[in-house]
TIDRENMAR-511250 format. One record per residue: x, z, y of N, C-alpha, C in turn. Coordinates in steps of 0.2 Angstrom, whole numbers, plus 2048, in hexadecimal, padded with zeros to 3 digits. Layout:
+------+------+------+-------+-------+-------+------+------+------+
! n.px ! n.pz ! n.py ! ca.px ! ca.pz ! ca.py ! c.px ! c.pz ! c.py !
+------+------+------+-------+-------+-------+------+------+------+
!    X !    Z !    Y !     X !     Z !     Y !    X !    Z !    Y !
...
+------+------+------+-------+-------+-------+------+------+------+
This chain:
+------+------+------+-------+-------+-------+------+------+------+
! n.px ! n.pz ! n.py ! ca.px ! ca.pz ! ca.py ! c.px ! c.pz ! c.py !
+------+------+------+-------+-------+-------+------+------+------+
!  8A8 !  382 !  764 !   8A3 !   37D !   765 !  8A2 !  37C !  76C !
!  8A2 !  375 !  76E !   8A2 !   373 !   775 !  89A !  373 !  778 !
!  899 !  376 !  77E !   893 !   376 !   781 !  893 !  373 !  787 !
!  88E !  36F !  789 !   88D !   36C !   790 !  889 !  371 !  794 !
!  88C !  374 !  799 !   888 !   378 !   79D !  88A !  378 !  7A4 !
!  887 !  37C !  7A9 !   888 !   37D !   7B0 !  88D !  382 !  7B1 !
!  891 !  381 !  7B6 !   896 !   386 !   7B9 !  895 !  386 !  7C0 !
!  895 !  38C !  7C3 !   893 !   38E !   7CA !  898 !  38D !  7CE !
!  897 !  38A !  7D4 !   89C !   38A !   7D9 !  898 !  38B !  7E0 !
!  89C !  38A !  7E5 !   899 !   38C !   7EC !  899 !  393 !  7EE !
!  897 !  394 !  7F4 !   897 !   39B !   7F7 !  891 !  39F !  7F5 !
!  891 !  3A5 !  7F8 !   88B !   3A9 !   7F7 !  885 !  3A6 !  7FA !
!  87F !  3A6 !  7F6 !   879 !   3A3 !   7F8 !  879 !  39C !  7F9 !
!  87E !  398 !  7F7 !   87F !   391 !   7F8 !  882 !  38E !  7F1 !
!  87E !  38E !  7EC !   881 !   38C !   7E5 !  882 !  385 !  7E5 !
!  887 !  383 !  7E1 !   889 !   37C !   7DF !  88B !  37C !  7D8 !
!  888 !  378 !  7D4 !   88A !   378 !   7CD !  88D !  372 !  7CA !
!  892 !  373 !  7C6 !   895 !   36D !   7C2 !  892 !  36D !  7BB !
!  892 !  367 !  7B9 !   890 !   367 !   7B2 !  896 !  365 !  7AE !
!  898 !  36A !  7A9 !   89E !   36A !   7A6 !  89E !  36A !  79E !
!  8A3 !  368 !  79B !   8A3 !   369 !   794 !  8A8 !  36F !  793 !
!  8A6 !  374 !  78F !   8AA !   37A !   78E !  8A9 !  37D !  787 !
!  8AE !  380 !  785 !   8AE !   384 !   77F !  8A9 !  38A !  780 !
!  8A4 !  38A !  77B !   89F !   38F !   77C !  8A1 !  396 !  77C !
!  8A7 !  398 !  77A !   8AA !   39F !   77B !  8AC !  3A0 !  782 !
!  8AD !  39C !  786 !   8B0 !   39D !   78D !  8AB !  39F !  792 !
!  8AD !  3A3 !  797 !   8A8 !   3A5 !   79C !  8A5 !  3A0 !  7A0 !
!  8A0 !  3A1 !  7A3 !   89C !   39C !   7A7 !  8A0 !  398 !  7AC !
!  8A4 !  39C !  7B0 !   8A9 !   398 !   7B4 !  8B0 !  398 !  7B2 !
!  8B1 !  398 !  7AC !   8B8 !   398 !   7A9 !  8BA !  391 !  7A8 !
!  8C0 !  390 !  7A4 !   8C3 !   38A !   7A3 !  8BF !  385 !  7A0 !
!  8BE !  37F !  7A2 !   8BA !   37A !   79F !  8BE !  374 !  79C !
!  8BB !  370 !  798 !   8BF !   36A !   795 !  8BE !  364 !  79A !
!  8B8 !  363 !  79D !   8B7 !   35C !   7A0 !  8B1 !  35E !  7A5 !
!  8B1 !  35A !  7AB !   8AC !   35A !   7B0 !  8A7 !  354 !  7AF !
!  8A1 !  355 !  7AE !   89C !   34F !   7AD !  898 !  34E !  7B3 !
!  898 !  352 !  7B7 !   894 !   351 !   7BD !  892 !  357 !  7C1 !
!  88D !  357 !  7C6 !   88C !   35C !   7CA !  884 !  35D !  7CB !
!  882 !  362 !  7CE !   87B !   364 !   7D0 !  87B !  368 !  7D6 !
!  878 !  366 !  7DB !   878 !   369 !   7E2 !  870 !  36B !  7E3 !
!  86E !  371 !  7E2 !   867 !   373 !   7E3 !  865 !  375 !  7EA !
!  86A !  375 !  7EF !   869 !   377 !   7F5 !  866 !  372 !  7FA !
!  868 !  36C !  7FA !   865 !   367 !   7FE !  85E !  365 !  7FC !
!  85A !  361 !  800 !   853 !   360 !   7FE !  853 !  35C !  7F8 !
!  857 !  357 !  7F7 !   856 !   352 !   7F2 !  859 !  355 !  7EB !
!  85C !  35B !  7EB !   85F !   35E !   7E5 !  863 !  359 !  7E1 !
!  869 !  357 !  7E4 !   86D !   352 !   7E1 !  870 !  354 !  7DA !
!  86F !  34F !  7D5 !   871 !   34F !   7CE !  875 !  349 !  7CD !
!  87C !  34A !  7CB !   880 !   344 !   7CA !  884 !  345 !  7C3 !
!  882 !  341 !  7BF !   885 !   342 !   7B8 !  889 !  33B !  7B6 !
!  88F !  33C !  7B3 !   892 !   336 !   7B0 !  88F !  335 !  7A9 !
!  88B !  331 !  7A8 !   887 !   330 !   7A2 !  88C !  32E !  79C !
!  891 !  32A !  79E !   896 !   328 !   798 !  899 !  32E !  795 !
!  89C !  333 !  79A !   89F !   339 !   797 !  89A !  33D !  794 !
!  894 !  33E !  796 !   88F !   342 !   793 !  88D !  340 !  78C !
!  88C !  339 !  78B !   88B !   336 !   785 !  891 !  337 !  780 !
!  897 !  336 !  783 !   89D !   337 !   77E !  89D !  33E !  77C !
!  89C !  343 !  780 !   89C !   34A !   77D !  896 !  34C !  778 !
!  890 !  349 !  77A !   88B !   34A !   775 !  88D !  347 !  76E !
!  890 !  341 !  76E !   892 !   33E !   768 !  897 !  342 !  764 !
!  89B !  345 !  768 !   8A0 !   34A !   765 !  89D !  350 !  762 !
!  897 !  351 !  763 !   894 !   357 !   761 !  893 !  35D !  766 !
!  894 !  35C !  76C !   892 !   361 !   771 !  88B !  362 !  772 !
!  889 !  368 !  773 !   882 !   36A !   774 !  881 !  36B !  77B !
!  87C !  368 !  77E !   87A !   369 !   785 !  875 !  36F !  786 !
!  876 !  373 !  78B !   872 !   378 !   78D !  86B !  375 !  78F !
!  866 !  37A !  78F !   85F !   377 !   791 !  85F !  375 !  798 !
!  863 !  378 !  79C !   863 !   376 !   7A3 !  866 !  36F !  7A4 !
!  86C !  36E !  7A1 !   86F !   368 !   7A1 !  86B !  362 !  79E !
!  867 !  364 !  799 !   862 !   35F !   796 !  85D !  35D !  79B !
!  85A !  362 !  79F !   855 !   361 !   7A4 !  858 !  35C !  7AA !
!  85E !  35E !  7AC !   862 !   35A !   7B1 !  863 !  353 !  7AF !
!  865 !  352 !  7A9 !   866 !   34B !   7A7 !  860 !  347 !  7A7 !
!  85B !  34A !  7A5 !   854 !   346 !   7A5 !  852 !  345 !  7AD !
!  854 !  349 !  7B1 !   853 !   348 !   7B8 !  857 !  343 !  7BB !
!  85D !  342 !  7B9 !   862 !   33E !   7BB !  861 !  337 !  7B9 !
!  85E !  336 !  7B3 !   85D !   32F !   7B0 !  857 !  32C !  7B3 !
+------+------+------+-------+-------+-------+------+------+------+
């Protein structure tokens, strides 16, 4: 099953997240299928950038978005 979730990047105490499509059995920061966007919580504006075409394509294919990703999509639109 494919899941849309966050994967962590960045250094210690400076997180940066990618929104990715990944097999649900993989680790959080493991191999992913596609990058859909990113989320940067450190800067004041808390930047969220999502490619909605890719997001909608994965949802149509049956991918399940995590609660956090759903919340970020609402914020981005």
